[in-house]
N, C-alpha and C positions, 0 to 999 in steps of 0.2 A: 387478469391478475398479474402483477409484476413479480417476477421471480429473479433469484440470483443463484449463482453456482457456488457451492461450498465443497471443499475437499475434506474428506474425513481424515482427521489426524491419526486414527487407528489403522484403517485399512487402505487409505488412499483413494477410495471411491469418490467420484465427482457426483454431487447430489444437487438437484434443482429444488430450491426451497422457495415457497411463497413468502415474500417479504413481510406481509402482514401477519405471518404466523411465527416470527422469530421468538416472540415472547412465550411460545408454547414449547420451547426447547426441542427443536426438530431432531429427529434421529436419522442416522445413516440408513439408506435403503438396503445396504448390503449387510453390515455387521450389527446394526441396531444400536450402536453407541450414540450418545448425545453429541450432536455436531456443535463445535465451538467455533467462534470467529473472534479475531483479535479486536479488542476495544482500545488498545494502546498501540503506538508505533512499535514495530518489530526491529530488532537489530539485524541488519543484513550484512553478511560477510562473503568472502570468496567461497567459503565452505557451504553456505546455504543459498547463495544467489539464484542458482538454477531452480531449486525447489520453491523458494519464496516468491520469485519474480517470473522467471521464464516459463516454468511449468504450472504456475498458479492460474486457476481459472478466474475470469473476471478482471476487475480493475485493481491496479497497484499504483500507488503514488509513492515514488522513491525520492528521498531527500539525501543529497550528498552534502555533508556539513562538516564543520570543524569546531571543536570546543573553544578555540581562540577567536572565533568570528562573532562579533556582536550581533550582526543581522541574523545569523544562524540561531543564536540564543533567543532572539526576539521571535523567530519563526516557530521555535519548539512548542510553545503553548498552543499556537494555532493548529499545528499538526496533531497535537494531543486531542484538541476539540474535534477536528475532522475525523480522526480515528474513532472517537467515541460516538459522534453523531451519525456517522455513515458506516458503523460496524456492520459487517456482513455484505456491504455494498462496495466499499473502498477499503483495501488493505493498505496501510501506511507503513512503509519501510524506511529505515535510516541507515546510511553508510557513513561511518566516521572516517573521513578522508585521511586523518593522521594515523589511524590504526590499520587501515587496509589500503595501502598505497598501490598494490598490484591491481586490485579490483578497480580502484578509483582511476587508474591510468587508462582503463578500457573505455572510459566515458569521454575522454578528450575535453575536460572542462577547463575553463580559464580562471574560475573563481567559485566561491561558495557564498550563499547556498545555491545549489543547482537542483532543480526538480525535474523528474522524468515521470511521464505517465505511460502506463502499459495497460493493454487490454488483451487478455488471453495470451500473455507472454510476448506480445508485439508492441514495440515502442510507438506510441501515437502522439507524443508531444514532449517538448522540453522547454524549460524557461529558466533563466538565471536571475538571481537576485531575490530580495525580500518582496513579498506582496501581503497586503492586509488580507484578512480572512475572506471578506466578501469578494475581493478581486481574485483570490486563489480559487474559491468555489466557482466563480463565474468562468475562469479559465478551464477548470476541469469540465464543467457542464458544456462548454463550447466544443469539447472533443468527444464527449460521451453523452448518452441519453440517461439522465438521472431521474 
């Protein structure tokens, strides 16, 4: 059975959940609260980067974007779809490069969109530029076992 790791938003406990049982609203093994997982991209900032990316169990796809970038705007609905379709498997986070320049500076990017893939807090891939959804999903799958 394929499982994923979910961090309880209430107590912080890491829970292993069978993917096929997501529809049953799994509960935390420690505090018994219902485990939730993001179905839309999360806003990542300097204040929550460690919690949402570095300390996050499992896969995180991080998008560095700008509201003035046409390709970024074209990528947004694709990331929305990936967040929804892979909820509980891939967490999608977004950093607005205009609003969080200090955090953005830590990535040494030359342009946007820039995508970074993390597994258990470790960077396992990065790519710059727009990609159609099929290409993006293929890129993700080439780095992790989905």
